[in-house]
C-alpha positions as CSV (number, residue, x, y, z in Angstrom):
1,M,33.7,36.1,-66.7
2,V,35.0,33.1,-64.8
3,L,32.6,31.7,-62.2
4,K,34.2,30.8,-58.9
5,K,33.6,28.0,-56.5
6,V,33.3,29.6,-53.1
7,I,33.3,28.3,-49.5
8,V,32.3,30.6,-46.7
9,I,33.9,30.2,-43.3
10,G,31.3,30.8,-40.5
11,T,27.6,30.3,-40.2
12,G,26.2,33.4,-38.6
13,G,24.5,36.6,-39.7
14,H,27.5,37.9,-41.5
15,A,27.9,34.6,-43.4
16,K,24.3,35.0,-44.6
17,V,25.1,38.4,-46.1
18,I,28.3,37.0,-47.7
19,A,26.4,34.1,-49.2
20,D,23.9,36.5,-50.7
21,I,26.7,38.4,-52.4
22,I,28.3,35.3,-53.8
23,L,25.0,34.2,-55.3
24,K,24.2,37.6,-56.7
25,N,27.6,37.5,-58.5
26,N,26.5,34.2,-60.0
27,D,29.4,32.3,-58.5
28,T,28.9,28.9,-57.0
29,L,28.5,28.6,-53.2
30,L,29.7,25.1,-52.4
31,G,28.9,25.4,-48.7
32,F,30.3,26.5,-45.3
33,L,33.0,25.6,-42.9
34,D,32.3,26.2,-39.2
35,K,34.5,26.1,-36.1
36,D,32.1,23.8,-34.3
37,P,29.8,22.3,-36.9
38,V,26.7,21.1,-35.1
39,Q,24.3,21.3,-38.0
40,K,24.6,19.6,-41.3
41,H,23.2,22.5,-43.4
42,F,23.1,26.3,-43.4
43,L,20.8,28.2,-45.7
44,G,20.2,25.0,-47.6
45,Y,23.9,24.5,-48.3
46,P,26.1,21.8,-46.7
47,I,28.4,22.3,-43.7
48,L,31.6,20.9,-45.2
49,G,33.4,20.5,-42.0
50,N,35.2,22.7,-39.5
51,D,37.4,25.7,-40.3
52,T,40.6,23.5,-40.4
53,D,39.1,21.4,-43.3
54,Y,39.8,24.1,-45.8
55,I,42.9,22.1,-46.9
56,K,40.5,19.6,-48.6
57,Y,39.2,22.3,-50.9
58,R,42.4,23.8,-52.5
59,D,40.6,24.4,-55.8
60,C,38.0,26.7,-54.2
61,C,38.0,30.4,-53.1
62,F,37.4,31.3,-49.5
63,I,35.8,34.2,-47.7
64,I,35.5,34.6,-44.0
65,G,31.9,35.2,-43.0
66,V,32.5,36.2,-39.4
67,G,31.5,39.6,-38.2
68,N,33.8,39.9,-35.2
69,S,37.0,41.4,-36.5
70,K,39.2,39.8,-33.9
71,K,37.8,36.3,-34.6
72,R,38.1,37.0,-38.4
73,E,41.7,38.0,-38.0
74,N,42.5,34.8,-36.0
75,I,40.8,32.7,-38.7
76,Y,42.8,34.5,-41.4
77,K,46.1,33.9,-39.7
78,N,45.4,30.1,-39.6
79,L,44.6,29.7,-43.3
80,K,47.7,29.0,-45.3
81,S,48.0,29.4,-49.1
82,V,44.3,29.8,-49.9
83,K,42.7,31.7,-52.8
84,W,40.5,34.5,-51.4
85,Y,37.2,35.4,-52.9
86,N,37.0,39.0,-54.0
């Protein structure tokens, strides 16, 4: 089994659930991206930047941890050529 390096987009309640799943799968949670990063950490992991900073982490997998389906869809449309975590 190949362990994955994962970044979660979002820092709300849904992101907490997603982070728990990543950790239970024994994959590596590198941190979070947030649209308006005010805090430096979330759940003890670093906020790596805003959601457009995904480009800096091409070797990682991404998952959108936003509960609102419209917002999640908008984020998805703006991410180009990423590896999705599944």
